[in-house]
C-alpha positions as CSV (number, residue, x, y, z in Angstrom):
1,X,77.7,85.3,105.4
2,X,74.9,87.0,107.3
3,X,74.2,90.7,107.1
4,X,72.5,90.4,110.5
5,X,74.2,93.0,112.8
6,X,73.8,90.5,115.6
7,X,76.6,88.5,114.0
8,X,79.2,91.1,114.9
9,X,82.3,90.9,112.9
10,X,84.1,94.1,114.0
11,X,83.3,96.3,117.0
12,X,84.8,99.3,118.8
13,X,83.7,99.5,122.4
14,X,83.9,102.9,124.3
15,X,86.9,103.9,122.2
16,X,88.9,106.9,123.3
17,X,91.8,108.5,121.5
18,X,93.8,111.5,122.6
19,X,96.9,113.2,121.3
20,X,99.4,115.3,123.1
21,X,100.8,118.4,121.5
22,X,103.2,119.8,124.1
23,X,101.3,120.4,127.3
24,X,97.9,120.3,125.5
25,X,95.8,117.1,125.3
26,X,93.4,116.9,122.4
27,X,90.6,114.3,122.9
28,X,89.4,113.1,119.5
29,X,87.2,110.2,120.6
30,X,85.4,110.2,123.9
31,X,83.8,106.7,124.2
32,X,82.7,105.9,120.7
33,X,81.1,102.5,120.2
34,X,80.3,101.0,116.8
35,X,79.6,97.5,115.5
36,X,79.7,96.0,112.0
37,X,77.9,92.8,111.3
38,X,79.3,90.1,108.9
39,X,78.3,91.1,105.4
40,X,76.8,94.4,106.5
41,X,77.1,97.8,104.9
42,X,77.4,100.6,107.5
43,X,78.0,104.3,107.0
44,X,79.9,106.6,109.3
45,X,79.0,110.2,108.9
46,X,80.0,113.4,110.4
47,X,81.7,116.7,109.6
48,X,85.3,116.9,108.5
49,X,87.7,116.8,111.4
50,X,85.2,115.1,113.8
51,X,87.3,111.9,114.1
52,X,86.0,109.6,111.4
53,X,89.5,108.8,110.1
54,X,90.8,108.2,113.7
55,X,88.0,105.7,114.4
56,X,88.7,103.8,111.2
57,X,92.4,103.7,112.0
58,X,91.7,102.2,115.4
59,X,89.3,99.6,113.9
60,X,91.8,98.7,111.3
61,X,94.7,98.2,113.7
62,X,96.6,101.1,112.3
63,X,96.7,102.8,115.7
64,X,95.9,101.8,119.2
65,X,93.2,103.4,121.3
66,X,93.9,105.5,124.5
67,X,90.9,103.7,126.0
68,X,88.3,101.1,125.2
69,X,88.9,98.1,122.9
70,X,88.5,96.8,119.4
71,X,87.1,93.3,118.9
72,X,87.4,91.3,115.7
73,X,85.3,88.1,115.7
74,X,85.2,88.5,119.4
75,X,89.0,88.8,119.9
76,X,90.6,91.9,121.5
77,X,93.2,93.4,119.2
78,X,95.1,94.6,122.3
79,X,96.0,91.0,123.0
80,X,97.8,90.6,119.7
81,X,101.4,91.5,119.2
82,X,102.7,93.5,116.3
83,X,102.9,90.4,114.2
84,X,99.3,89.5,114.9
85,X,98.2,93.0,114.1
86,X,100.1,93.0,110.8
87,X,98.4,89.7,109.8
88,X,95.0,91.3,110.7
89,X,95.8,94.3,108.5
90,X,97.0,92.1,105.6
91,X,94.4,89.3,105.6
92,X,91.2,90.4,107.4
93,X,90.8,94.1,106.6
94,X,91.0,96.0,103.3
95,X,91.6,99.7,103.3
96,X,90.3,102.3,100.8
97,X,91.3,105.9,101.3
98,X,90.4,109.2,99.8
99,X,93.8,109.5,98.2
100,X,94.4,106.4,96.2
101,X,98.0,105.9,97.5
102,X,99.1,104.2,94.2
103,X,102.8,103.9,93.2
104,X,103.1,106.1,90.2
105,X,105.9,104.1,88.5
106,X,103.9,100.8,88.7
107,X,101.1,99.6,86.5
108,X,97.5,99.0,87.8
109,X,98.3,95.3,87.9
110,X,101.5,95.8,89.9
111,X,99.8,98.1,92.3
112,X,97.0,95.6,92.9
113,X,99.6,92.8,93.5
114,X,101.3,94.5,96.5
115,X,99.4,93.1,99.4
116,X,99.6,89.5,98.1
117,X,103.3,89.9,97.5
118,X,103.7,91.0,101.1
119,X,101.9,87.8,102.0
120,X,104.7,86.0,100.0
121,X,102.3,84.2,97.8
122,X,103.8,82.7,94.6
123,X,104.3,85.3,91.9
124,X,102.2,83.4,89.3
125,X,99.3,83.2,91.8
126,X,99.6,86.8,92.7
127,X,99.4,87.9,89.1
128,X,96.3,85.8,88.6
129,X,94.7,87.2,91.8
130,X,95.4,90.8,90.8
131,X,94.1,90.4,87.3
132,X,90.9,88.8,88.6
133,X,90.4,91.6,91.1
134,X,91.0,94.3,88.5
135,X,88.5,92.5,86.1
136,X,86.0,92.4,89.0
137,X,86.2,96.2,89.4
138,X,85.8,96.8,85.7
139,X,89.5,97.4,84.8
140,X,90.3,94.2,82.9
141,X,91.4,96.3,79.9
142,X,93.5,98.8,81.9
143,X,95.9,96.5,83.7
144,X,99.1,97.8,82.1
145,X,98.2,101.5,82.6
146,X,100.1,103.5,85.2
147,X,98.1,105.8,87.6
148,X,98.9,108.9,85.6
149,X,97.2,107.3,82.6
150,X,94.0,106.6,84.6
151,X,91.1,108.8,85.7
152,X,90.4,109.5,89.3
153,X,87.6,106.9,89.4
154,X,89.8,104.3,87.7
155,X,92.6,104.9,90.2
156,X,90.2,104.4,93.0
157,X,89.1,101.2,91.5
158,X,92.7,100.0,91.3
159,X,92.9,100.8,95.1
160,X,89.7,98.8,95.6
161,X,91.2,95.8,93.7
162,X,94.3,96.1,95.8
163,X,92.1,96.0,99.0
164,X,90.3,92.9,97.7
165,X,93.3,90.8,96.7
166,X,93.8,88.9,100.0
167,X,90.0,88.4,100.3
168,X,89.4,90.4,103.5
169,X,86.2,90.1,105.6
170,X,85.7,93.8,105.9
171,X,86.5,96.9,104.0
172,X,87.2,100.2,105.8
173,X,86.7,103.1,103.4
174,X,87.7,106.6,104.4
175,X,86.0,109.3,102.3
176,X,86.5,107.0,99.2
177,X,84.7,109.5,96.9
178,X,86.1,112.7,98.4
179,X,88.1,113.4,95.3
180,X,85.5,112.3,92.7
181,X,82.7,114.0,90.9
182,X,79.1,113.0,91.8
183,X,78.6,110.6,88.9
184,X,81.9,108.7,89.5
185,X,81.0,108.6,93.2
186,X,77.8,106.8,92.4
187,X,79.8,104.3,90.4
188,X,82.2,103.6,93.3
189,X,79.3,103.2,95.8
190,X,77.4,100.9,93.4
191,X,80.6,98.8,93.1
192,X,80.8,98.5,96.9
193,X,77.2,97.4,97.0
194,X,77.9,94.8,94.3
195,X,80.9,93.5,96.2
196,X,78.9,93.3,99.4
197,X,76.2,91.2,97.6
198,X,78.5,89.0,95.6
199,X,81.4,88.4,98.1
200,X,79.5,88.9,101.4
201,X,81.9,91.6,102.3
202,X,81.3,93.9,105.2
203,X,81.8,97.7,104.7
204,X,82.3,100.6,107.0
205,X,82.3,103.7,104.9
206,X,83.1,107.1,106.3
207,X,81.6,110.0,104.4
208,X,80.2,113.5,104.8
209,X,78.0,113.0,101.8
210,X,74.5,112.2,103.0
211,X,73.2,111.1,99.6
212,X,75.8,108.4,99.4
213,X,75.4,107.5,103.1
214,X,71.7,106.7,102.4
215,X,72.8,103.7,100.4
216,X,73.9,102.0,103.6
217,X,71.7,99.7,105.6
218,X,72.6,101.3,108.9
219,X,74.8,104.1,110.1
220,X,76.5,106.0,112.9
221,X,76.8,109.8,113.3
222,X,80.0,110.9,115.0
223,X,79.6,114.0,117.1
224,X,81.9,115.3,119.8
225,X,83.9,112.1,119.9
226,X,80.9,109.8,120.3
227,X,78.9,107.7,117.8
228,X,75.2,107.7,117.7
229,X,73.5,104.9,115.8
230,X,71.2,105.8,113.0
231,X,69.0,102.8,112.5
232,X,66.4,101.8,109.9
233,X,66.7,101.8,106.1
234,X,69.0,104.5,104.9
235,X,66.2,107.1,104.5
236,X,66.9,108.1,108.1
237,X,70.7,108.5,107.4
238,X,71.8,112.0,106.4
């Protein structure tokens, strides 16, 4: 995989999103455009409530834009039916959220298995994939532990393993260190960078932490519903 942004993997073009609350229309995105190259690490920065989560939801096929379009490998998501979007979310995109969204009565291994089970892969294969993903994120010795027995950083690594299990091409991470202390946040970001290097994964990471955003190769700042590209090595990001 190339990390050349010219090899565009995922793009949002002039994205608009509005919500109606009674007679009032709230415009969250007002023509935001972003592009993530294959194997590239991109930061999305901006204040809380500016629309970062909304943009990630549109790019991940979790919601549809009010205007503009989302392209994955040059194909417009709007042309896909619900079944096609579901396949995209399961196979091509991995999601990592601020809140880990783990099932409390299931072990780390069982939580990591869920996306592959939805894909109806054989159970033996699913267990092997989940165990390998947990080992890859440094939790090979914590597979039988439930979320309540894990630290916040460990829970987030379980969530990352879950996102990896179907071998997606891009990870969309929404404030993935928002609940973590600075030291643990560094561990999570270093893990992302290692996965980028070893797997050729693309990342779009939304954060309001400029120190962490500077680890990205390139970035966008979201202001008033529009995205302004921040180019150059991450010293200019923040």
